[in-house]
Phi, psi and omega in degrees: 000158182297153174289324184241123176244129182244123186252126178169203186247109169287143181220139175290137187247141170235110189253123183297133177259165178306140182296131183280178182297338179273002176083000181276150175259112180261156182236135178268123178285136179204202183231146179210200189102117194302317184282331172294317176303315181296319179297318179293319177299318178297317180295318179293338176267012171098003182274159172270102188238152178219168183237137171252116185201160168247129184237158174285175175256072190211178182297318176304320179295319178296321178299319177293320179302318179292319179299309183297323177297317180294324183274352182076025177271127183291135183239018180301328183262023174263126178257156175248133176244104184289351184259004183217152182273163167280138182288158175226161175209160179242140176246126173243159185234139179208190182301332181269006181107207184265149181228148186243141169236120187253145171233086187227359181299129180075014181292163179302318181297324182290347180264006178299140182233168179306317183291350177273352183288125181278086189298316183295321178297318179296317180298334182273350183277168173261328179224134167252126181240132174210183190212176175298330177291320178305324181273331191274348187287339175188165177295320182291323177293323177298313178300318180296319179298315179294324177296318178300318178298315180298318178299314180297314182299316180296331181269000181076020179275133178298134177252124179247136185222131175252125185299320178028070182285126176231102185287351172288340182273324185198158180290156186302319184295321178287319179301313181298318181298313182289316182297316183287332172296316179295319178300320179293346177256005186253164177261342189207131180231141179243080174275149168269157182299317181297314177302312187296324179296322177287319185287327185254339186079003180265159184247318187278136182306318182293324177293323177294317177300318178300318179301310184287333177292339174287342181256329193216142186285347179218132182233128170243097184273116184279122185251019180066225182296342180281351176108229193210137170254117180255127183221132167241179180284353179254333186201163174209156179202150173269131174257108185299154175288164178254140178281115177222166176273084185282134176237338184200118183269007180304124176080003182297318179294326177292319176299317179301313181297313181296318180293320179297314180298321180299315181288327176296316178296328180285348176110002176295152170282172188299324184285319175297314181297322182292320179294316177301312182296323178297319177293318179299317180296318179299314180297328182292344180273358185271003175220171183270144177098165183279327190255313187308318184276359180300125185281159172275168177301318181298321179293320179293314181297321178295318178297315180296325178295321177296326179293334181277340183283000000 
């Protein structure tokens, strides 16, 4: 079974491209879903990664099956629900950055239940990764996510959690309660600065890191173009951002999480893994879509070597 298992909702993506000379707005078809993105990022960085998901019996699901096969992502723990569709979403771009429109109500992933959790596969993994979206898409999916965490904890499997707050899914008070409960059951958390400010009411990165360290032993606070604040209960450091020609930040945080997990499984210490993951996330912003721009290990290492010259 894979070393890294990522639980959540894969979604077909339509990403807005620059407006052409005829004034029309065209969309590039791709793949998304935060935990699928993380699994692909981990695989491209050399890890043995797999996905836990429920998919429809439709063309988007087939497209994902082909993608995961090409990327070497294990799909043994992917279920098919013939009575529900695979979700889709649209990404648009403006002065404030990227914006999402989701069509996921009643999706196959939102119908995941506790009994759908592949317990033996989780027990065999080294890391279980999930997110606030994994919990927020429905009450049954939330129950399934917490059950998966409990299975992992009892088996001594590392639990990784990305806050990925989406207020279209649930109100802030419920999101904060569920997300922070999950963080308190995790070994590693990836909050973004924007998410954390809403979830905690705090503003300063160090204060946010202190808040999450009371719940979880390791925090990687994503600061966007400013880089990453890495904090454990023994030490902390800022990992500066990398200067790149960014065009689309969709999936950058997912790339960071997947790349970090890959390097952690490979034996890097937290600081080495964080610098690598920070570079991978920066490179992922140089193209459109969540998956296509995710770099390979060779691309990240080459980029880091250039930074040293």
